C-alpha positions, -999 to 999 in steps of 0.1 A, spaced: -113 -748 -681 -105 -771 -709 -120 -801 -692 -154 -784 -688 -162 -770 -722 -186 -788 -745 -172 -816 -767 -178 -796 -799 -157 -767 -786 -130 -789 -774 -128 -807 -807 -123 -773 -825 -95 -763 -801 -78 -797 -803 -80 -796 -841 -65 -762 -843 -37 -772 -820 -30 -803 -839 -30 -784 -872 -4 -759 -858 18 -786 -843 13 -773 -807 14 -797 -778 -2 -788 -745 25 -794 -718 2 -792 -688 -35 -788 -682 -44 -760 -657 -74 -777 -643 -98 -765 -616 -98 -799 -599 -99 -796 -561 -92 -759 -565 -101 -729 -542 -136 -727 -557 -144 -759 -538 -142 -770 -502 -144 -805 -486 -181 -797 -483 -184 -798 -521 -198 -832 -532 -168 -853 -543 -188 -864 -573 -181 -830 -588 -144 -835 -585 -145 -871 -599 -165 -860 -629 -139 -833 -637 -111 -859 -635 -130 -883 -658 -135 -855 -683 -99 -844 -681 -83 -877 -688 -94 -884 -724 -88 -848 -733 -53 -848 -719 -45 -880 -739 -58 -865 -771 -37 -834 -766 -6 -853 -756 -6 -836 -722 15 -852 -695 8 -830 -665 -23 -817 -648 -24 -790 -622 -46 -798 -592 -51 -783 -558 -64 -794 -523 -96 -774 -517 -101 -741 -500 -96 -740 -462 -118 -719 -439 -103 -686 -428 -92 -699 -394 -81 -733 -406 -45 -744 -397 -49 -782 -399 -55 -801 -431 -86 -823 -426 -82 -861 -433 -108 -858 -460 -85 -836 -480 -57 -862 -480 -82 -889 -489 -97 -870 -518 -65 -857 -533 -51 -892 -529 -79 -907 -549 -76 -880 -576 -38 -885 -578 -41 -922 -581 -67 -920 -608 -44 -899 -630 -14 -920 -622 -33 -951 -633 -37 -935 -667 0 -926 -670 -6 -889 -662 12 -869 -636 -8 -846 -612 11 -816 -598 -2 -796 -569 0 -758 -569 7 -737 -538 -23 -714 -538 -53 -707 -517 -57 -743 -506 -48 -766 -478 -15 -777 -493 -6 -740 -497 -12 -730 -461 26 -732 -455 56 -752 -468 50 -775 -438 14 -782 -449 28 -788 -484 53 -813 -472 25 -831 -452 3 -833 -483 31 -848 -503 39 -873 -476 3 -885 -473 -4 -885 -511 21 -908 -528 29 -900 -564 18 -864 -562 44 -838 -574 45 -800 -571 40 -770 -594 56 -741 -577 40 -706 -581 66 -680 -573 42 -652 -563 15 -670 -544 34 -671 -511 33 -633 -510 -5 -633 -507 -10 -663 -484 -7 -665 -447 18 -688 -432 -6 -708 -411 20 -724 -388 17 -715 -351 -6 -692 -334 -25 -663 -349 -21 -636 -360 -2 -653 -389 24 -636 -409 28 -640 -447 47 -667 -464 82 -662 -479 86 -674 -516 122 -684 -511 115 -704 -479 86 -722 -496 108 -729 -526 136 -743 -505 113 -769 -491 95 -777 -524 123 -776 -549 131 -813 -547 94 -821 -554 89 -796 -582 80 -808 -616 69 -775 -630 75 -738 -622 48 -712 -626 60 -676 -629 41 -648 -614 56 -617 -597 40 -591 -575 42 -570 -544 17 -569 -516 1 -535 -510 -23 -521 -485 -50 -524 -511 -42 -560 -521 -14 -567 -546 3 -552 -577 16 -575 -604 49 -569 -621 70 -582 -649 92 -612 -638 120 -603 -615 105 -569 -606 84 -579 -577 89 -598 -544 84 -633 -558 122 -640 -558 118 -651 -594 154 -645 -604 168 -663 -573 144 -692 -576 152 -698 -613 189 -694 -608 188 -720 -580 166 -743 -600 189 -743 -630 220 -747 -608 203 -779 -595 197 -792 -630 161 -782 -634 150 -790 -670 112 -792 -668 85 -768 -678 81 -731 -670 48 -713 -676 37 -677 -671 7 -660 -656 12 -622 -659 -20 -612 -641 -11 -576 -650 -36 -549 -657 -22 -531 -687 -39 -501 -701 -28 -497 -737 -62 -489 -749 -72 -453 -756 -98 -434 -777 -73 -426 -804 -72 -461 -819 -50 -479 -794 -52 -517 -791 -85 -533 -780 -84 -548 -745 -79 -584 -759 -50 -571 -781 -35 -553 -751 -36 -585 -730 -20 -605 -759 8 -579 -762 14 -579 -725 16 -617 -725 41 -618 -753 62 -590 -736 61 -609 -703 73 -640 -720 102 -622 -737 113 -606 -705 113 -640 -688 134 -654 -716 159 -626 -711 159 -632 -673 165 -669 -678 194 -662 -702 209 -639 -676 207 -664 -647 220 -693 -668 252 -675 -677 
């Protein structure tokens, strides 16, 4: 992540962005993410926050994606420590004029839309970044086990008034895990969510995370893997632009 690379590397990246006139809209940080639990020393998180703040300011970045730590497999109740820690992180960014946004993912706030609402209620000033595909892969941890899976549209309905950023992924859940698709071609309700967002006046950021495994490479001189990923990323973005144009007409 950008907040963890050495200063020398960051200065090179920042200089290149400045020279090209590119502004970073949001920082996809690993702060409080699913690689950490409430057992992880909080100093680790606080250090990430302090590294992120000056780098965000240099890049002109207003938003920072955070999470709410990984829950245990049988967890259905958010521990008080999560609210306390996420609250401290949120306030630290707000004090610097920066806006933290929480992503529904493999974290306590992503255990269901109800858990998400509870997190927002207990952490003043926190806003949401809505990931369209993540509900497909995450259990709805309300009620008794066995839990079913979340519904992207239901989660969106409860989070849309708190959403400051929309993160586009699309996929279908399979017996072997998941298959990622171009936007609008999976079960993430991408088209419906974007249509609803625009009808409600949404005019904030939209980002993409293709997550697609694309095999363009072959022994006859096809693109290298890095080139294939770049081509897929551009194609994904163009398809999303087309989808957005369609739902806005």
